[in-house]
PyMOL Python script that loads the backbone (N, CA, C, O; Angstrom):
from pymol import cmd

cmd.read_pdbstr("""\
ATOM      1  N   MET A   1      20.130  29.427   5.876  1.00  0.00           N
ATOM      2  CA  MET A   1      19.969  29.972   4.547  1.00  0.00           C
ATOM      3  C   MET A   1      18.720  29.401   3.910  1.00  0.00           C
ATOM      4  O   MET A   1      18.379  28.238   4.124  1.00  0.00           O
ATOM      5  N   THR A   2      18.050  30.208   3.138  1.00  0.00           N
ATOM      6  CA  THR A   2      16.854  29.743   2.444  1.00  0.00           C
ATOM      7  C   THR A   2      17.173  29.557   0.971  1.00  0.00           C
ATOM      8  O   THR A   2      18.064  30.202   0.419  1.00  0.00           O
ATOM      9  N   ALA A   3      16.421  28.657   0.352  1.00  0.00           N
ATOM     10  CA  ALA A   3      16.620  28.402  -1.075  1.00  0.00           C
ATOM     11  C   ALA A   3      16.039  29.565  -1.867  1.00  0.00           C
ATOM     12  O   ALA A   3      14.987  30.101  -1.518  1.00  0.00           O
ATOM     13  N   LYS A   4      16.719  29.945  -2.921  1.00  0.00           N
ATOM     14  CA  LYS A   4      16.233  31.032  -3.765  1.00  0.00           C
ATOM     15  C   LYS A   4      15.047  30.545  -4.582  1.00  0.00           C
ATOM     16  O   LYS A   4      14.986  29.385  -4.989  1.00  0.00           O
ATOM     17  N   THR A   5      14.130  31.431  -4.808  1.00  0.00           N
ATOM     18  CA  THR A   5      12.963  31.084  -5.616  1.00  0.00           C
ATOM     19  C   THR A   5      12.997  31.865  -6.914  1.00  0.00           C
ATOM     20  O   THR A   5      13.537  32.969  -6.985  1.00  0.00           O
ATOM     21  N   SER A   6      12.415  31.274  -7.929  1.00  0.00           N
ATOM     22  CA  SER A   6      12.314  31.973  -9.208  1.00  0.00           C
ATOM     23  C   SER A   6      11.048  32.819  -9.196  1.00  0.00           C
ATOM     24  O   SER A   6      10.360  32.902  -8.178  1.00  0.00           O
ATOM     25  N   GLU A   7      10.747  33.435 -10.308  1.00  0.00           N
ATOM     26  CA  GLU A   7       9.578  34.308 -10.385  1.00  0.00           C
ATOM     27  C   GLU A   7       8.285  33.525 -10.224  1.00  0.00           C
ATOM     28  O   GLU A   7       7.292  34.075  -9.746  1.00  0.00           O
ATOM     29  N   SER A   8       8.273  32.251 -10.612  1.00  0.00           N
ATOM     30  CA  SER A   8       7.036  31.479 -10.506  1.00  0.00           C
ATOM     31  C   SER A   8       6.785  30.998  -9.083  1.00  0.00           C
ATOM     32  O   SER A   8       5.695  30.507  -8.792  1.00  0.00           O
ATOM     33  N   GLY A   9       7.750  31.125  -8.201  1.00  0.00           N
ATOM     34  CA  GLY A   9       7.537  30.766  -6.812  1.00  0.00           C
ATOM     35  C   GLY A   9       8.014  29.377  -6.447  1.00  0.00           C
ATOM     36  O   GLY A   9       7.870  28.970  -5.295  1.00  0.00           O
ATOM     37  N   SER A  10       8.579  28.633  -7.390  1.00  0.00           N
ATOM     38  CA  SER A  10       9.070  27.305  -7.041  1.00  0.00           C
ATOM     39  C   SER A  10      10.492  27.406  -6.518  1.00  0.00           C
ATOM     40  O   SER A  10      11.219  28.342  -6.852  1.00  0.00           O
ATOM     41  N   LYS A  11      10.884  26.449  -5.702  1.00  0.00           N
ATOM     42  CA  LYS A  11      12.222  26.462  -5.120  1.00  0.00           C
ATOM     43  C   LYS A  11      13.269  26.184  -6.180  1.00  0.00           C
ATOM     44  O   LYS A  11      12.982  25.603  -7.226  1.00  0.00           O
ATOM     45  N   ALA A  12      14.478  26.608  -5.891  1.00  0.00           N
ATOM     46  CA  ALA A  12      15.583  26.340  -6.806  1.00  0.00           C
ATOM     47  C   ALA A  12      15.795  24.838  -6.906  1.00  0.00           C
ATOM     48  O   ALA A  12      15.699  24.142  -5.895  1.00  0.00           O
ATOM     49  N   GLY A  13      16.069  24.334  -8.057  1.00  0.00           N
ATOM     50  CA  GLY A  13      16.260  22.907  -8.266  1.00  0.00           C
ATOM     51  C   GLY A  13      15.034  22.249  -8.858  1.00  0.00           C
ATOM     52  O   GLY A  13      15.075  21.067  -9.201  1.00  0.00           O
ATOM     53  N   GLY A  14      13.932  22.995  -8.986  1.00  0.00           N
ATOM     54  CA  GLY A  14      12.741  22.483  -9.644  1.00  0.00           C
ATOM     55  C   GLY A  14      11.867  21.596  -8.785  1.00  0.00           C
ATOM     56  O   GLY A  14      10.927  21.000  -9.311  1.00  0.00           O
ATOM     57  N   LYS A  15      12.121  21.475  -7.490  1.00  0.00           N
ATOM     58  CA  LYS A  15      11.299  20.620  -6.637  1.00  0.00           C
ATOM     59  C   LYS A  15      10.122  21.418  -6.111  1.00  0.00           C
ATOM     60  O   LYS A  15      10.270  22.553  -5.658  1.00  0.00           O
ATOM     61  N   ARG A  16       8.941  20.797  -6.181  1.00  0.00           N
ATOM     62  CA  ARG A  16       7.738  21.435  -5.673  1.00  0.00           C
ATOM     63  C   ARG A  16       7.396  20.841  -4.324  1.00  0.00           C
ATOM     64  O   ARG A  16       7.622  19.654  -4.087  1.00  0.00           O
ATOM     65  N   GLY A  17       6.863  21.645  -3.455  1.00  0.00           N
ATOM     66  CA  GLY A  17       6.437  21.160  -2.151  1.00  0.00           C
ATOM     67  C   GLY A  17       4.949  20.900  -2.149  1.00  0.00           C
ATOM     68  O   GLY A  17       4.274  21.115  -3.156  1.00  0.00           O
ATOM     69  N   GLY A  18       4.444  20.448  -1.051  1.00  0.00           N
ATOM     70  CA  GLY A  18       3.012  20.244  -0.900  1.00  0.00           C
ATOM     71  C   GLY A  18       2.537  18.932  -1.486  1.00  0.00           C
ATOM     72  O   GLY A  18       3.320  18.007  -1.707  1.00  0.00           O
ATOM     73  N   LEU A  19       1.237  18.868  -1.733  1.00  0.00           N
ATOM     74  CA  LEU A  19       0.608  17.640  -2.200  1.00  0.00           C
ATOM     75  C   LEU A  19       1.009  17.282  -3.624  1.00  0.00           C
ATOM     76  O   LEU A  19       1.156  16.100  -3.937  1.00  0.00           O
ATOM     77  N   SER A  20       1.190  18.268  -4.493  1.00  0.00           N
ATOM     78  CA  SER A  20       1.529  17.958  -5.884  1.00  0.00           C
ATOM     79  C   SER A  20       2.910  17.329  -5.993  1.00  0.00           C
ATOM     80  O   SER A  20       3.146  16.537  -6.906  1.00  0.00           O
ATOM     81  N   GLY A  21       3.823  17.655  -5.098  1.00  0.00           N
ATOM     82  CA  GLY A  21       5.140  17.039  -5.115  1.00  0.00           C
ATOM     83  C   GLY A  21       5.136  15.634  -4.539  1.00  0.00           C
ATOM     84  O   GLY A  21       6.000  14.820  -4.864  1.00  0.00           O
ATOM     85  N   ALA A  22       4.151  15.348  -3.673  1.00  0.00           N
ATOM     86  CA  ALA A  22       4.078  14.035  -3.032  1.00  0.00           C
ATOM     87  C   ALA A  22       3.374  13.002  -3.903  1.00  0.00           C
ATOM     88  O   ALA A  22       3.586  11.804  -3.716  1.00  0.00           O
ATOM     89  N   MET A  23       2.543  13.431  -4.845  1.00  0.00           N
ATOM     90  CA  MET A  23       1.774  12.499  -5.664  1.00  0.00           C
ATOM     91  C   MET A  23       2.517  12.187  -6.963  1.00  0.00           C
ATOM     92  O   MET A  23       2.260  12.791  -8.004  1.00  0.00           O
ATOM     93  N   THR A  24       3.429  11.242  -6.878  1.00  0.00           N
ATOM     94  CA  THR A  24       4.174  10.801  -8.049  1.00  0.00           C
ATOM     95  C   THR A  24       3.380   9.701  -8.761  1.00  0.00           C
ATOM     96  O   THR A  24       2.480   9.118  -8.156  1.00  0.00           O
ATOM     97  N   PRO A  25       3.683   9.406 -10.005  1.00  0.00           N
ATOM     98  CA  PRO A  25       2.965   8.330 -10.704  1.00  0.00           C
ATOM     99  C   PRO A  25       3.087   6.978 -10.004  1.00  0.00           C
ATOM    100  O   PRO A  25       2.138   6.194 -10.006  1.00  0.00           O
ATOM    101  N   GLY A  26       4.233   6.701  -9.414  1.00  0.00           N
ATOM    102  CA  GLY A  26       4.401   5.441  -8.695  1.00  0.00           C
ATOM    103  C   GLY A  26       3.500   5.353  -7.477  1.00  0.00           C
ATOM    104  O   GLY A  26       2.918   4.302  -7.210  1.00  0.00           O
ATOM    105  N   ARG A  27       3.381   6.448  -6.736  1.00  0.00           N
ATOM    106  CA  ARG A  27       2.529   6.453  -5.549  1.00  0.00           C
ATOM    107  C   ARG A  27       1.058   6.362  -5.927  1.00  0.00           C
ATOM    108  O   ARG A  27       0.279   5.708  -5.233  1.00  0.00           O
ATOM    109  N   ILE A  28       0.675   7.005  -7.008  1.00  0.00           N
ATOM    110  CA  ILE A  28      -0.711   6.913  -7.468  1.00  0.00           C
ATOM    111  C   ILE A  28      -1.028   5.473  -7.868  1.00  0.00           C
ATOM    112  O   ILE A  28      -2.110   4.974  -7.560  1.00  0.00           O
ATOM    113  N   THR A  29      -0.105   4.804  -8.546  1.00  0.00           N
ATOM    114  CA  THR A  29      -0.295   3.413  -8.943  1.00  0.00           C
ATOM    115  C   THR A  29      -0.472   2.525  -7.725  1.00  0.00           C
ATOM    116  O   THR A  29      -1.348   1.660  -7.710  1.00  0.00           O
ATOM    117  N   VAL A  30       0.351   2.726  -6.703  1.00  0.00           N
ATOM    118  CA  VAL A  30       0.251   1.923  -5.477  1.00  0.00           C
ATOM    119  C   VAL A  30      -1.089   2.158  -4.795  1.00  0.00           C
ATOM    120  O   VAL A  30      -1.701   1.206  -4.312  1.00  0.00           O
ATOM    121  N   LEU A  31      -1.561   3.402  -4.741  1.00  0.00           N
ATOM    122  CA  LEU A  31      -2.850   3.695  -4.124  1.00  0.00           C
ATOM    123  C   LEU A  31      -4.008   3.046  -4.886  1.00  0.00           C
ATOM    124  O   LEU A  31      -4.944   2.527  -4.277  1.00  0.00           O
ATOM    125  N   VAL A  32      -3.942   3.076  -6.211  1.00  0.00           N
ATOM    126  CA  VAL A  32      -4.993   2.443  -7.019  1.00  0.00           C
ATOM    127  C   VAL A  32      -4.984   0.934  -6.809  1.00  0.00           C
ATOM    128  O   VAL A  32      -6.045   0.328  -6.657  1.00  0.00           O
ATOM    129  N   LEU A  33      -3.796   0.315  -6.799  1.00  0.00           N
ATOM    130  CA  LEU A  33      -3.717  -1.132  -6.576  1.00  0.00           C
ATOM    131  C   LEU A  33      -4.200  -1.510  -5.181  1.00  0.00           C
ATOM    132  O   LEU A  33      -4.854  -2.540  -5.016  1.00  0.00           O
ATOM    133  N   ALA A  34      -3.891  -0.697  -4.180  1.00  0.00           N
ATOM    134  CA  ALA A  34      -4.364  -0.968  -2.821  1.00  0.00           C
ATOM    135  C   ALA A  34      -5.891  -0.875  -2.756  1.00  0.00           C
ATOM    136  O   ALA A  34      -6.533  -1.698  -2.102  1.00  0.00           O
ATOM    137  N   ALA A  35      -6.472   0.114  -3.423  1.00  0.00           N
ATOM    138  CA  ALA A  35      -7.931   0.249  -3.449  1.00  0.00           C
ATOM    139  C   ALA A  35      -8.581  -0.948  -4.149  1.00  0.00           C
ATOM    140  O   ALA A  35      -9.592  -1.468  -3.677  1.00  0.00           O
ATOM    141  N   LEU A  36      -8.009  -1.380  -5.261  1.00  0.00           N
ATOM    142  CA  LEU A  36      -8.538  -2.553  -5.962  1.00  0.00           C
ATOM    143  C   LEU A  36      -8.414  -3.815  -5.120  1.00  0.00           C
ATOM    144  O   LEU A  36      -9.309  -4.660  -5.140  1.00  0.00           O
ATOM    145  N   ALA A  37      -7.317  -3.952  -4.381  1.00  0.00           N
ATOM    146  CA  ALA A  37      -7.146  -5.112  -3.502  1.00  0.00           C
ATOM    147  C   ALA A  37      -8.202  -5.116  -2.402  1.00  0.00           C
ATOM    148  O   ALA A  37      -8.763  -6.165  -2.085  1.00  0.00           O
ATOM    149  N   LEU A  38      -8.475  -3.952  -1.822  1.00  0.00           N
ATOM    150  CA  LEU A  38      -9.502  -3.885  -0.782  1.00  0.00           C
ATOM    151  C   LEU A  38     -10.886  -4.192  -1.337  1.00  0.00           C
ATOM    152  O   LEU A  38     -11.676  -4.864  -0.674  1.00  0.00           O
ATOM    153  N   ILE A  39     -11.194  -3.714  -2.539  1.00  0.00           N
ATOM    154  CA  ILE A  39     -12.476  -4.034  -3.166  1.00  0.00           C
ATOM    155  C   ILE A  39     -12.581  -5.532  -3.400  1.00  0.00           C
ATOM    156  O   ILE A  39     -13.621  -6.129  -3.123  1.00  0.00           O
ATOM    157  N   PHE A  40     -11.517  -6.148  -3.906  1.00  0.00           N
ATOM    158  CA  PHE A  40     -11.495  -7.593  -4.145  1.00  0.00           C
ATOM    159  C   PHE A  40     -11.710  -8.360  -2.847  1.00  0.00           C
ATOM    160  O   PHE A  40     -12.459  -9.336  -2.808  1.00  0.00           O
ATOM    161  N   ILE A  41     -11.045  -7.909  -1.782  1.00  0.00           N
ATOM    162  CA  ILE A  41     -11.150  -8.611  -0.494  1.00  0.00           C
ATOM    163  C   ILE A  41     -12.573  -8.532   0.037  1.00  0.00           C
ATOM    164  O   ILE A  41     -13.134  -9.553   0.436  1.00  0.00           O
ATOM    165  N   PHE A  42     -13.170  -7.345   0.052  1.00  0.00           N
ATOM    166  CA  PHE A  42     -14.478  -7.184   0.669  1.00  0.00           C
ATOM    167  C   PHE A  42     -15.640  -7.642  -0.205  1.00  0.00           C
ATOM    168  O   PHE A  42     -16.765  -7.740   0.286  1.00  0.00           O
ATOM    169  N   GLU A  43     -15.404  -7.924  -1.485  1.00  0.00           N
ATOM    170  CA  GLU A  43     -16.446  -8.490  -2.341  1.00  0.00           C
ATOM    171  C   GLU A  43     -16.601  -9.991  -2.104  1.00  0.00           C
ATOM    172  O   GLU A  43     -17.655 -10.549  -2.409  1.00  0.00           O
ATOM    173  N   ASN A  44     -15.598 -10.645  -1.578  1.00  0.00           N
ATOM    174  CA  ASN A  44     -15.636 -12.087  -1.343  1.00  0.00           C
ATOM    175  C   ASN A  44     -16.088 -12.334   0.089  1.00  0.00           C
ATOM    176  O   ASN A  44     -15.278 -12.348   1.016  1.00  0.00           O
ATOM    177  N   THR A  45     -17.403 -12.529   0.259  1.00  0.00           N
ATOM    178  CA  THR A  45     -17.975 -12.635   1.599  1.00  0.00           C
ATOM    179  C   THR A  45     -18.366 -14.057   1.976  1.00  0.00           C
ATOM    180  O   THR A  45     -18.839 -14.274   3.091  1.00  0.00           O
ATOM    181  N   ASP A  46     -18.188 -15.026   1.098  1.00  0.00           N
ATOM    182  CA  ASP A  46     -18.539 -16.405   1.422  1.00  0.00           C
ATOM    183  C   ASP A  46     -17.594 -16.966   2.478  1.00  0.00           C
ATOM    184  O   ASP A  46     -16.494 -16.452   2.677  1.00  0.00           O
ATOM    185  N   SER A  47     -18.034 -18.021   3.148  1.00  0.00           N
ATOM    186  CA  SER A  47     -17.172 -18.687   4.123  1.00  0.00           C
ATOM    187  C   SER A  47     -16.231 -19.645   3.404  1.00  0.00           C
ATOM    188  O   SER A  47     -16.552 -20.175   2.340  1.00  0.00           O
ATOM    189  N   THR A  48     -15.079 -19.854   3.996  1.00  0.00           N
ATOM    190  CA  THR A  48     -14.102 -20.771   3.426  1.00  0.00           C
ATOM    191  C   THR A  48     -13.465 -21.577   4.547  1.00  0.00           C
ATOM    192  O   THR A  48     -13.446 -21.144   5.699  1.00  0.00           O
ATOM    193  N   GLU A  49     -12.949 -22.741   4.208  1.00  0.00           N
ATOM    194  CA  GLU A  49     -12.256 -23.582   5.182  1.00  0.00           C
ATOM    195  C   GLU A  49     -10.773 -23.546   4.879  1.00  0.00           C
ATOM    196  O   GLU A  49     -10.354 -23.739   3.738  1.00  0.00           O
ATOM    197  N   ILE A  50      -9.984 -23.297   5.909  1.00  0.00           N
ATOM    198  CA  ILE A  50      -8.538 -23.218   5.764  1.00  0.00           C
ATOM    199  C   ILE A  50      -7.907 -24.221   6.706  1.00  0.00           C
ATOM    200  O   ILE A  50      -8.241 -24.263   7.890  1.00  0.00           O
ATOM    201  N   ARG A  51      -6.995 -25.030   6.186  1.00  0.00           N
ATOM    202  CA  ARG A  51      -6.292 -26.001   7.033  1.00  0.00           C
ATOM    203  C   ARG A  51      -4.990 -25.368   7.500  1.00  0.00           C
ATOM    204  O   ARG A  51      -4.126 -25.019   6.695  1.00  0.00           O
ATOM    205  N   LEU A  52      -4.864 -25.227   8.820  1.00  0.00           N
ATOM    206  CA  LEU A  52      -3.652 -24.706   9.438  1.00  0.00           C
ATOM    207  C   LEU A  52      -2.891 -25.892  10.025  1.00  0.00           C
ATOM    208  O   LEU A  52      -3.036 -26.214  11.205  1.00  0.00           O
ATOM    209  N   LEU A  53      -2.088 -26.528   9.197  1.00  0.00           N
ATOM    210  CA  LEU A  53      -1.374 -27.771   9.513  1.00  0.00           C
ATOM    211  C   LEU A  53      -2.372 -28.853   9.890  1.00  0.00           C
ATOM    212  O   LEU A  53      -2.709 -29.673   9.036  1.00  0.00           O
ATOM    213  N   ILE A  54      -2.854 -28.899  11.099  1.00  0.00           N
ATOM    214  CA  ILE A  54      -3.798 -29.957  11.487  1.00  0.00           C
ATOM    215  C   ILE A  54      -5.218 -29.437  11.643  1.00  0.00           C
ATOM    216  O   ILE A  54      -6.127 -30.032  11.065  1.00  0.00           O
ATOM    217  N   PRO A  55      -5.470 -28.347  12.399  1.00  0.00           N
ATOM    218  CA  PRO A  55      -6.869 -27.914  12.580  1.00  0.00           C
ATOM    219  C   PRO A  55      -7.456 -27.313  11.303  1.00  0.00           C
ATOM    220  O   PRO A  55      -6.742 -26.755  10.470  1.00  0.00           O
ATOM    221  N   LEU A  56      -8.771 -27.443  11.174  1.00  0.00           N
ATOM    222  CA  LEU A  56      -9.514 -26.885  10.049  1.00  0.00           C
ATOM    223  C   LEU A  56     -10.299 -25.680  10.567  1.00  0.00           C
ATOM    224  O   LEU A  56     -11.129 -25.818  11.465  1.00  0.00           O
ATOM    225  N   VAL A  57     -10.036 -24.499  10.002  1.00  0.00           N
ATOM    226  CA  VAL A  57     -10.651 -23.257  10.462  1.00  0.00           C
ATOM    227  C   VAL A  57     -11.628 -22.779   9.393  1.00  0.00           C
ATOM    228  O   VAL A  57     -11.295 -22.745   8.209  1.00  0.00           O
ATOM    229  N   THR A  58     -12.844 -22.409   9.821  1.00  0.00           N
ATOM    230  CA  THR A  58     -13.830 -21.832   8.913  1.00  0.00           C
ATOM    231  C   THR A  58     -13.949 -20.345   9.229  1.00  0.00           C
ATOM    232  O   THR A  58     -14.195 -19.962  10.372  1.00  0.00           O
ATOM    233  N   MET A  59     -13.772 -19.518   8.213  1.00  0.00           N
ATOM    234  CA  MET A  59     -13.862 -18.071   8.384  1.00  0.00           C
ATOM    235  C   MET A  59     -14.334 -17.443   7.084  1.00  0.00           C
ATOM    236  O   MET A  59     -14.282 -18.081   6.032  1.00  0.00           O
ATOM    237  N   PRO A  60     -14.798 -16.190   7.145  1.00  0.00           N
ATOM    238  CA  PRO A  60     -15.179 -15.508   5.899  1.00  0.00           C
ATOM    239  C   PRO A  60     -13.960 -15.351   4.974  1.00  0.00           C
ATOM    240  O   PRO A  60     -12.842 -15.113   5.432  1.00  0.00           O
ATOM    241  N   LEU A  61     -14.198 -15.487   3.697  1.00  0.00           N
ATOM    242  CA  LEU A  61     -13.107 -15.408   2.723  1.00  0.00           C
ATOM    243  C   LEU A  61     -12.427 -14.051   2.753  1.00  0.00           C
ATOM    244  O   LEU A  61     -11.211 -13.973   2.577  1.00  0.00           O
ATOM    245  N   TRP A  62     -13.193 -12.962   2.975  1.00  0.00           N
ATOM    246  CA  TRP A  62     -12.585 -11.630   3.012  1.00  0.00           C
ATOM    247  C   TRP A  62     -11.600 -11.515   4.156  1.00  0.00           C
ATOM    248  O   TRP A  62     -10.580 -10.838   4.022  1.00  0.00           O
ATOM    249  N   LEU A  63     -11.877 -12.157   5.277  1.00  0.00           N
ATOM    250  CA  LEU A  63     -10.972 -12.094   6.414  1.00  0.00           C
ATOM    251  C   LEU A  63      -9.682 -12.869   6.122  1.00  0.00           C
ATOM    252  O   LEU A  63      -8.593 -12.436   6.498  1.00  0.00           O
ATOM    253  N   ALA A  64      -9.813 -14.004   5.457  1.00  0.00           N
ATOM    254  CA  ALA A  64      -8.623 -14.783   5.091  1.00  0.00           C
ATOM    255  C   ALA A  64      -7.765 -14.003   4.084  1.00  0.00           C
ATOM    256  O   ALA A  64      -6.541 -13.966   4.210  1.00  0.00           O
ATOM    257  N   LEU A  65      -8.409 -13.378   3.083  1.00  0.00           N
ATOM    258  CA  LEU A  65      -7.664 -12.601   2.098  1.00  0.00           C
ATOM    259  C   LEU A  65      -7.001 -11.382   2.726  1.00  0.00           C
ATOM    260  O   LEU A  65      -5.871 -11.039   2.379  1.00  0.00           O
ATOM    261  N   LEU A  66      -7.698 -10.730   3.646  1.00  0.00           N
ATOM    262  CA  LEU A  66      -7.132  -9.572   4.331  1.00  0.00           C
ATOM    263  C   LEU A  66      -5.929  -9.979   5.178  1.00  0.00           C
ATOM    264  O   LEU A  66      -4.923  -9.270   5.210  1.00  0.00           O
ATOM    265  N   ALA A  67      -6.027 -11.116   5.861  1.00  0.00           N
ATOM    266  CA  ALA A  67      -4.908 -11.603   6.677  1.00  0.00           C
ATOM    267  C   ALA A  67      -3.689 -11.901   5.811  1.00  0.00           C
ATOM    268  O   ALA A  67      -2.570 -11.540   6.174  1.00  0.00           O
ATOM    269  N   VAL A  68      -3.894 -12.553   4.676  1.00  0.00           N
ATOM    270  CA  VAL A  68      -2.778 -12.859   3.780  1.00  0.00           C
ATOM    271  C   VAL A  68      -2.182 -11.569   3.217  1.00  0.00           C
ATOM    272  O   VAL A  68      -0.963 -11.456   3.088  1.00  0.00           O
ATOM    273  N   GLY A  69      -3.032 -10.595   2.881  1.00  0.00           N
ATOM    274  CA  GLY A  69      -2.530  -9.312   2.388  1.00  0.00           C
ATOM    275  C   GLY A  69      -1.700  -8.577   3.426  1.00  0.00           C
ATOM    276  O   GLY A  69      -0.663  -8.003   3.096  1.00  0.00           O
ATOM    277  N   LEU A  70      -2.147  -8.588   4.686  1.00  0.00           N
ATOM    278  CA  LEU A  70      -1.384  -7.944   5.755  1.00  0.00           C
ATOM    279  C   LEU A  70      -0.057  -8.644   6.007  1.00  0.00           C
ATOM    280  O   LEU A  70       0.963  -7.991   6.224  1.00  0.00           O
ATOM    281  N   ILE A  71      -0.072  -9.965   5.978  1.00  0.00           N
ATOM    282  CA  ILE A  71       1.183 -10.709   6.146  1.00  0.00           C
ATOM    283  C   ILE A  71       2.136 -10.374   5.004  1.00  0.00           C
ATOM    284  O   ILE A  71       3.329 -10.182   5.239  1.00  0.00           O
ATOM    285  N   GLY A  72       1.639 -10.300   3.785  1.00  0.00           N
ATOM    286  CA  GLY A  72       2.478  -9.936   2.646  1.00  0.00           C
ATOM    287  C   GLY A  72       3.042  -8.536   2.760  1.00  0.00           C
ATOM    288  O   GLY A  72       4.201  -8.303   2.414  1.00  0.00           O
ATOM    289  N   ALA A  73       2.229  -7.591   3.246  1.00  0.00           N
ATOM    290  CA  ALA A  73       2.703  -6.215   3.426  1.00  0.00           C
ATOM    291  C   ALA A  73       3.791  -6.147   4.496  1.00  0.00           C
ATOM    292  O   ALA A  73       4.778  -5.428   4.337  1.00  0.00           O
ATOM    293  N   LEU A  74       3.613  -6.890   5.577  1.00  0.00           N
ATOM    294  CA  LEU A  74       4.628  -6.907   6.638  1.00  0.00           C
ATOM    295  C   LEU A  74       5.941  -7.509   6.151  1.00  0.00           C
ATOM    296  O   LEU A  74       7.016  -6.973   6.420  1.00  0.00           O
ATOM    297  N   VAL A  75       5.847  -8.624   5.435  1.00  0.00           N
ATOM    298  CA  VAL A  75       7.066  -9.258   4.911  1.00  0.00           C
ATOM    299  C   VAL A  75       7.742  -8.353   3.889  1.00  0.00           C
ATOM    300  O   VAL A  75       8.965  -8.211   3.906  1.00  0.00           O
ATOM    301  N   GLY A  76       6.963  -7.740   3.001  1.00  0.00           N
ATOM    302  CA  GLY A  76       7.530  -6.819   2.017  1.00  0.00           C
ATOM    303  C   GLY A  76       8.183  -5.618   2.672  1.00  0.00           C
ATOM    304  O   GLY A  76       9.262  -5.192   2.259  1.00  0.00           O
ATOM    305  N   GLY A  77       7.534  -5.065   3.694  1.00  0.00           N
ATOM    306  CA  GLY A  77       8.120  -3.937   4.421  1.00  0.00           C
ATOM    307  C   GLY A  77       9.406  -4.319   5.137  1.00  0.00           C
ATOM    308  O   GLY A  77      10.349  -3.530   5.205  1.00  0.00           O
ATOM    309  N   TYR A  78       9.437  -5.537   5.672  1.00  0.00           N
ATOM    310  CA  TYR A  78      10.648  -6.012   6.357  1.00  0.00           C
ATOM    311  C   TYR A  78      11.819  -6.107   5.383  1.00  0.00           C
ATOM    312  O   TYR A  78      12.925  -5.660   5.687  1.00  0.00           O
ATOM    313  N   PHE A  79      11.572  -6.689   4.215  1.00  0.00           N
ATOM    314  CA  PHE A  79      12.667  -6.838   3.254  1.00  0.00           C
ATOM    315  C   PHE A  79      13.072  -5.509   2.626  1.00  0.00           C
ATOM    316  O   PHE A  79      14.244  -5.321   2.301  1.00  0.00           O
ATOM    317  N   MET A  80      12.136  -4.588   2.450  1.00  0.00           N
ATOM    318  CA  MET A  80      12.496  -3.262   1.933  1.00  0.00           C
ATOM    319  C   MET A  80      13.337  -2.494   2.971  1.00  0.00           C
ATOM    320  O   MET A  80      14.255  -1.754   2.618  1.00  0.00           O
ATOM    321  N   ARG A  81      13.010  -2.683   4.227  1.00  0.00           N
ATOM    322  CA  ARG A  81      13.782  -2.015   5.286  1.00  0.00           C
ATOM    323  C   ARG A  81      15.186  -2.592   5.385  1.00  0.00           C
ATOM    324  O   ARG A  81      16.143  -1.855   5.620  1.00  0.00           O
ATOM    325  N   ARG A  82      15.321  -3.909   5.207  1.00  0.00           N
ATOM    326  CA  ARG A  82      16.635  -4.544   5.276  1.00  0.00           C
ATOM    327  C   ARG A  82      17.508  -4.147   4.099  1.00  0.00           C
ATOM    328  O   ARG A  82      18.732  -4.122   4.222  1.00  0.00           O
ATOM    329  N   ARG A  83      16.901  -3.834   2.954  1.00  0.00           N
ATOM    330  CA  ARG A  83      17.658  -3.502   1.750  1.00  0.00           C
ATOM    331  C   ARG A  83      18.419  -2.192   1.916  1.00  0.00           C
ATOM    332  O   ARG A  83      19.500  -2.037   1.348  1.00  0.00           O
ATOM    333  N   ARG A  84      17.878  -1.249   2.680  1.00  0.00           N
ATOM    334  CA  ARG A  84      18.506   0.061   2.849  1.00  0.00           C
ATOM    335  C   ARG A  84      19.725  -0.030   3.632  1.00  0.00           C
ATOM    336  O   ARG A  84      20.382   0.984   3.870  1.00  0.00           O
TER     337      ARG A  84
END
""", "prot")
cmd.dss("prot")
cmd.show_as("cartoon", "prot")
cmd.util.cbc("prot")
cmd.orient("prot")
């Protein structure tokens, strides 16, 4: 069975398909914050020293920030998946 459409062409229940239905305010906010995070990461190009328990590692600051961001995304995704 197919959903009935009104005269304007939208599906019954008021849900729109396509890109306009996928771009919610929450998703737009997340995309903007992700873009700002990437700009912040790649603007910091100086070298930094990081102590990993005992060894001292020297790497570009953008790489260290990107690594921490990826670790945070993985941990956040893990806990969001466990919540369901």
